[in-house]
C-alpha positions as CSV (number, residue, x, y, z in Angstrom):
1,M,-25.0,-1.7,-29.4
2,A,-27.8,-0.6,-27.1
3,E,-29.5,-3.3,-25.0
4,N,-33.1,-3.4,-23.9
5,V,-33.1,-3.2,-20.1
6,L,-35.7,-4.5,-17.7
7,V,-35.6,-2.8,-14.3
8,V,-37.3,-4.7,-11.5
9,L,-39.0,-2.6,-8.9
10,D,-40.2,-4.6,-5.9
11,G,-43.3,-3.4,-4.1
12,V,-43.2,0.3,-5.2
13,G,-44.9,2.6,-2.7
14,D,-46.6,5.9,-3.4
15,S,-43.6,7.4,-5.0
16,L,-40.2,6.2,-6.3
17,K,-37.4,5.9,-3.8
18,K,-33.9,7.3,-4.6
19,S,-32.6,3.7,-5.0
20,E,-35.3,3.0,-7.6
21,R,-34.5,6.2,-9.5
22,D,-30.9,5.2,-9.5
23,L,-31.7,1.8,-11.0
24,L,-33.5,3.6,-13.9
25,T,-30.6,6.0,-14.4
26,A,-28.2,3.0,-14.5
27,G,-30.4,1.2,-17.0
28,R,-30.5,4.2,-19.4
29,V,-26.7,3.9,-19.7
30,L,-27.3,0.7,-21.6
31,G,-30.4,1.5,-23.7
32,P,-34.2,1.7,-23.6
33,V,-35.6,0.9,-20.2
34,S,-38.8,-1.0,-19.3
35,V,-40.0,-1.7,-15.7
36,A,-41.3,-4.9,-14.1
37,A,-43.2,-3.9,-10.9
38,T,-44.1,-6.7,-8.6
39,A,-47.3,-4.8,-7.4
40,P,-49.8,-2.4,-9.0
41,V,-48.4,1.1,-9.5
42,T,-50.2,4.3,-8.7
43,D,-50.8,7.1,-11.2
44,E,-48.2,9.2,-9.5
45,V,-45.6,6.4,-9.8
46,R,-46.6,6.0,-13.5
47,A,-46.0,9.7,-14.1
48,Q,-42.6,9.5,-12.3
49,L,-41.6,6.4,-14.5
50,A,-42.6,8.3,-17.6
51,E,-40.4,11.2,-16.6
52,N,-37.6,8.7,-16.3
53,G,-38.0,7.6,-19.9
54,V,-39.8,4.3,-19.2
55,E,-42.0,3.2,-22.1
56,T,-43.6,0.1,-20.7
57,V,-44.5,-1.0,-17.1
58,Y,-45.2,-4.7,-16.7
59,V,-47.4,-5.7,-13.7
60,P,-48.7,-9.0,-12.4
61,E,-52.1,-9.6,-13.8
62,G,-54.6,-9.9,-10.9
63,A,-51.8,-10.4,-8.3
64,D,-49.6,-8.5,-5.9
65,L,-46.3,-10.4,-5.6
66,S,-45.1,-8.2,-2.7
67,G,-47.3,-10.4,-0.5
68,Y,-45.1,-13.5,-1.3
69,L,-41.5,-14.5,-0.8
70,V,-39.3,-14.3,-3.9
71,G,-40.1,-17.6,-5.6
72,P,-43.2,-16.3,-7.5
73,T,-41.4,-13.1,-8.5
74,A,-38.7,-15.0,-10.2
75,A,-41.2,-17.2,-12.0
76,W,-43.2,-14.1,-13.1
77,L,-40.1,-12.3,-14.3
78,S,-39.2,-15.2,-16.5
79,E,-42.6,-14.8,-18.1
80,V,-42.1,-11.1,-18.6
81,V,-38.8,-11.7,-20.3
82,A,-40.3,-14.3,-22.6
83,T,-43.4,-12.3,-23.4
84,A,-41.9,-8.9,-23.8
85,S,-38.9,-10.3,-25.9
86,S,-41.3,-11.7,-28.5
87,A,-43.0,-8.3,-28.8
88,S,-40.3,-5.7,-28.6
89,G,-37.0,-7.4,-29.1
90,P,-35.1,-9.3,-26.5
91,F,-34.0,-7.9,-23.2
92,G,-30.2,-7.9,-22.8
93,V,-30.1,-7.0,-19.1
94,V,-32.3,-7.4,-16.1
95,L,-31.4,-5.0,-13.3
96,L,-32.4,-5.3,-9.6
97,E,-31.6,-3.8,-6.3
98,N,-28.7,-5.3,-4.4
99,S,-30.9,-6.2,-1.4
100,A,-31.2,-9.7,0.1
101,D,-34.5,-10.2,-1.9
102,G,-33.0,-8.7,-5.0
103,K,-30.0,-11.0,-5.0
104,E,-32.1,-14.1,-4.3
105,T,-34.5,-13.2,-7.1
106,A,-31.5,-12.7,-9.4
107,A,-30.2,-16.1,-8.6
108,R,-33.5,-17.9,-9.1
109,L,-34.1,-16.0,-12.3
110,G,-30.6,-16.8,-13.6
111,V,-31.3,-20.5,-13.2
112,R,-34.6,-20.2,-15.1
113,L,-33.1,-18.2,-17.9
114,G,-29.7,-19.7,-18.1
115,A,-28.3,-16.2,-17.6
116,G,-25.1,-14.9,-16.1
117,V,-25.6,-13.2,-12.7
118,V,-23.4,-10.4,-11.2
119,T,-24.2,-9.1,-7.8
120,D,-22.7,-6.1,-5.8
121,V,-22.4,-4.0,-9.0
122,V,-21.0,-0.5,-8.3
123,G,-20.7,0.8,-11.8
124,L,-21.8,0.2,-15.4
125,E,-20.3,0.9,-18.8
126,A,-22.2,1.4,-22.1
127,D,-20.6,-1.7,-23.6
128,G,-22.1,-4.0,-21.0
129,T,-19.1,-4.2,-18.7
130,V,-19.9,-3.9,-15.0
131,H,-17.7,-3.0,-12.0
132,K,-18.2,-5.3,-9.0
133,S,-17.1,-4.9,-5.4
134,V,-15.3,-8.1,-4.1
135,L,-13.5,-9.4,-1.1
136,A,-15.3,-7.2,1.4
137,G,-14.8,-4.2,-0.8
138,S,-11.1,-4.6,-0.9
139,Y,-11.0,-4.8,-4.7
140,E,-13.1,-3.8,-7.6
141,V,-13.2,-6.0,-10.7
142,R,-14.7,-5.6,-14.1
143,A,-17.0,-8.4,-15.5
144,R,-19.2,-9.2,-18.4
145,A,-21.8,-12.0,-18.8
146,T,-21.3,-14.3,-21.8
147,S,-24.9,-15.4,-21.9
148,E,-27.6,-13.8,-24.1
149,I,-29.1,-12.1,-21.2
150,A,-27.3,-10.7,-18.1
151,I,-28.8,-10.2,-14.6
152,W,-27.2,-7.6,-12.3
153,T,-27.9,-6.3,-8.8
154,L,-26.8,-2.7,-8.3
155,K,-25.6,-1.4,-4.9
156,A,-27.3,1.7,-3.6
157,N,-25.6,5.1,-4.2
158,S,-23.5,3.7,-7.0
159,V,-24.9,6.1,-9.5
160,D,-26.4,9.6,-9.3
161,G,-30.0,9.8,-10.4
162,T,-30.3,12.1,-13.5
163,A,-33.2,13.1,-15.6
164,A,-34.0,11.2,-18.8
165,S,-33.3,13.0,-22.1
166,A,-36.9,12.3,-23.2
167,A,-40.1,11.2,-21.4
168,G,-41.7,7.9,-22.0
169,T,-45.3,6.8,-21.9
170,A,-45.1,4.2,-19.0
171,A,-47.9,2.2,-20.6
172,V,-49.1,-0.5,-18.2
173,T,-49.0,-4.1,-19.6
174,P,-50.4,-6.9,-17.3
175,I,-48.7,-10.3,-17.6
176,A,-50.1,-13.4,-15.9
177,V,-48.3,-15.0,-13.0
178,P,-47.8,-18.8,-13.6
179,E,-50.4,-20.6,-11.5
180,S,-47.8,-23.2,-10.5
181,A,-45.7,-20.4,-9.0
182,L,-48.4,-19.4,-6.6
183,A,-49.7,-22.9,-5.7
184,H,-47.2,-23.7,-3.0
185,A,-45.6,-20.3,-2.5
186,A,-44.8,-18.9,0.9
187,R,-46.9,-15.9,1.8
188,I,-46.0,-13.0,4.0
189,T,-48.7,-13.2,6.7
190,G,-48.0,-9.9,8.5
191,R,-45.8,-6.9,8.6
192,T,-44.9,-4.5,11.4
193,V,-44.3,-0.9,10.5
194,K,-41.0,0.4,11.7
195,P,-41.4,3.6,13.8
196,A,-40.4,6.6,11.7
197,S,-37.1,8.2,12.9
198,G,-37.1,11.0,10.4
199,R,-33.8,9.8,9.2
200,P,-33.1,8.3,5.7
201,E,-33.1,4.5,5.2
202,L,-29.7,3.1,6.2
203,S,-29.0,1.2,3.0
204,E,-29.9,4.3,0.8
205,A,-28.5,7.1,2.9
206,R,-25.8,9.4,1.3
207,V,-24.3,9.9,4.8
208,V,-24.0,7.3,7.6
209,V,-22.7,7.8,11.1
210,A,-22.0,4.5,12.8
211,G,-21.1,3.7,16.4
212,G,-19.5,0.6,18.0
213,R,-18.3,-0.8,21.2
214,G,-16.5,2.5,22.0
215,T,-19.8,4.2,22.6
216,D,-20.4,2.0,25.6
217,G,-24.1,2.1,24.8
218,D,-24.4,5.9,24.5
219,F,-25.4,6.6,20.9
220,G,-26.4,10.2,21.7
221,P,-23.3,11.8,20.0
222,I,-23.8,9.4,17.0
223,E,-27.4,10.4,16.5
224,E,-26.7,14.1,17.0
225,L,-24.0,14.1,14.3
226,A,-26.1,12.0,11.9
227,D,-29.0,14.5,12.3
228,A,-26.7,17.5,11.7
229,L,-25.5,15.9,8.5
230,G,-29.0,14.7,7.4
231,G,-27.7,11.1,7.5
232,A,-28.6,7.7,8.9
233,V,-27.4,6.0,12.1
234,G,-25.5,2.7,11.8
235,A,-23.8,0.3,14.2
236,S,-21.4,-2.5,14.5
237,R,-22.4,-6.0,15.4
238,A,-21.0,-5.6,18.9
239,A,-23.3,-2.7,19.5
240,A,-26.3,-4.4,18.1
241,D,-25.6,-7.7,20.0
242,A,-25.3,-5.7,23.2
243,G,-28.8,-4.4,22.7
244,W,-27.7,-0.8,22.5
245,V,-29.4,-0.4,19.1
246,S,-31.7,-2.6,17.0
247,H,-30.2,-5.1,14.6
248,D,-31.7,-3.4,11.6
249,L,-29.0,-0.7,12.1
250,Q,-26.2,-3.2,11.9
251,V,-23.6,-2.6,9.2
252,G,-21.3,-5.4,8.2
253,Q,-21.0,-8.9,6.8
254,T,-24.0,-10.2,8.8
255,G,-25.8,-6.9,8.6
256,K,-26.6,-4.3,5.9
257,T,-24.2,-3.2,3.2
258,V,-24.0,0.5,2.6
259,S,-22.2,2.7,0.0
260,P,-22.8,6.2,1.1
261,Q,-20.9,9.3,-0.1
262,L,-19.7,9.8,3.5
263,Y,-19.3,7.1,6.3
264,V,-18.3,8.2,9.8
265,S,-17.1,5.4,12.0
266,A,-16.9,6.2,15.7
267,G,-15.7,3.8,18.3
268,I,-15.5,0.9,15.8
269,S,-12.4,-1.2,15.5
270,G,-12.8,-2.0,11.8
271,A,-12.6,-5.7,11.8
272,I,-13.1,-7.4,8.4
273,Q,-16.7,-8.3,9.2
274,Q,-17.5,-4.6,9.6
275,K,-15.4,-3.5,6.6
276,A,-17.5,-5.9,4.4
277,G,-20.5,-3.7,4.9
278,M,-19.1,-0.2,4.3
279,Q,-15.7,-0.3,2.5
280,T,-17.2,0.9,-0.8
281,A,-18.2,4.3,0.8
282,K,-16.8,7.2,-1.2
283,V,-15.2,8.9,1.9
284,I,-14.5,7.2,5.2
285,V,-13.8,9.2,8.4
286,A,-12.7,7.2,11.4
287,V,-12.8,8.4,15.1
288,N,-11.1,6.0,17.5
289,A,-9.1,6.3,20.7
290,D,-6.8,3.5,19.6
291,P,-4.2,4.7,17.0
292,E,-3.6,1.1,16.1
293,S,-7.2,0.4,15.2
294,P,-7.6,-1.5,11.9
295,I,-10.2,1.1,10.8
296,F,-7.5,3.6,10.1
297,E,-6.1,1.3,7.4
298,I,-9.1,2.1,5.1
299,A,-10.1,5.5,6.4
300,D,-9.6,8.5,4.2
301,F,-9.4,10.7,7.3
302,G,-8.7,9.6,10.8
303,V,-9.1,11.3,14.2
304,V,-7.4,9.7,17.2
305,G,-9.4,10.7,20.1
306,N,-12.4,10.2,22.4
307,L,-15.6,10.1,20.4
308,F,-17.5,11.8,23.2
309,E,-15.2,14.9,22.7
310,V,-14.7,14.8,18.9
311,L,-18.3,14.2,17.7
312,P,-19.9,16.9,19.7
313,Q,-17.3,19.4,18.5
314,A,-18.0,18.3,14.9
315,T,-21.8,18.6,15.4
316,A,-21.5,22.1,16.9
317,E,-19.2,23.3,14.1
318,I,-21.6,21.9,11.4
319,K,-24.6,23.6,13.1
320,R,-22.6,26.9,13.4
321,R,-21.7,26.9,9.7
322,R,-25.3,26.2,8.7
323,G,-26.5,29.0,10.8
């Protein structure tokens, strides 16, 4: 039986990101999709949502929740679920991004709704079964919520965005934010724009090239290979802690979790903390001078060698083949 699905989009920009389109694609596996946007949406975004089969877009009435931490968002979403359910049939699933904010919002909303919450989802089935990555990506389990409504957070690159079979209207419906939710809420007082690198966002990239202690601080070969592949640059905690790269590039248990189609690990030992952030990648290629490095245990392809010799050769060959 098809479920009504509410997809949560947090602070949508001038156009939909790939991860947001993927959420809509995943939602359509289960049934009709509506959207709850935490900030006002532009006409361009509305048109994109309509193309993705969205019938209704709920927005906060007279408020922009992207200027607050997640508390007010969870309170508002509970109002959306209650209001929309009385008008168009109950929502069976709320779907969010598997970001830090997405998971915290899911937890708070789960308490408010008495709903089952599943994070780190990497696949969905039409009957409401989800596939979840567990134990640092070592296993994948199937789970189902026994509550009337389920709340899931979907990892990036878990589904391929596809076009909707039919367009929707994406009609905007404002819903008031509870006053009590804003009364003592923590505001975001300032933001610093990250300098544009021209590379895709790490958590959304289909290709990631990551370097570790073995780079000895020289990320030149890492960046050149990433650019040749159109991918993002990542790093181990050791590289970030040494100050060789910024911490926003750290992949691992205390950094970002990525699920790209291709993950190239260069000069990284592959300790469990690092595996936790990348083990669900579709294909893992490891380059390490130590043949006993733990990274080779999970790699699909391994190269025992000096990364300063291997990576430039790979970059040159990719460029040659692309002309």
